[in-house]
Residue, then its C-alpha position, 0 to 999 in steps of 0.5 A: m630215761t626212767p629212774a630205774m634205767q639210770g646206771v644200767s650197763s650199756g650192754l643190758r640196755e642195748n642188747v636186751l631192754a631196747k629189743m623188748n617188744d613195746d608192751r605193758i610187760a616191757v614197761v614194767a620190766k624197764n621201770d621197776p628197779l629190782v627187775v632191772k637189777f635182776g637183769e643186770t645180774l643175769y647180764e653180768k653172768h650170761g651177757h657175753h653169750d649173744h645167744l642168751h640175750g633172749f633168755i635174759s629178756n624172757k626172764l625179765r618179762e616173766v618177772a614183770r608178768f608176775l608183778l602185773s598179776v600181783r598188782a591186779h589182785i591187790s589193786l596197788e602199784l607195787q614195786f617188785y621189792q614190795v612183793m618179795 
């Protein structure tokens, strides 16, 4: 378990993060503490609706793609909080 994943609710971990495609976008989404925190916030608000788990996953992947794009342009391994 990565440091960002410690303290993550079992619902977010099992219903959203575990079902993400295993690619570099998912790795960023699962390893950035602020992206994971964003996922927790979305899950607290929408997680009780099973049909919105995909929505939460898509939002996390969207933020992770943004972070990857920023990293590529400035050539640094930044965390999401450093970009915002």
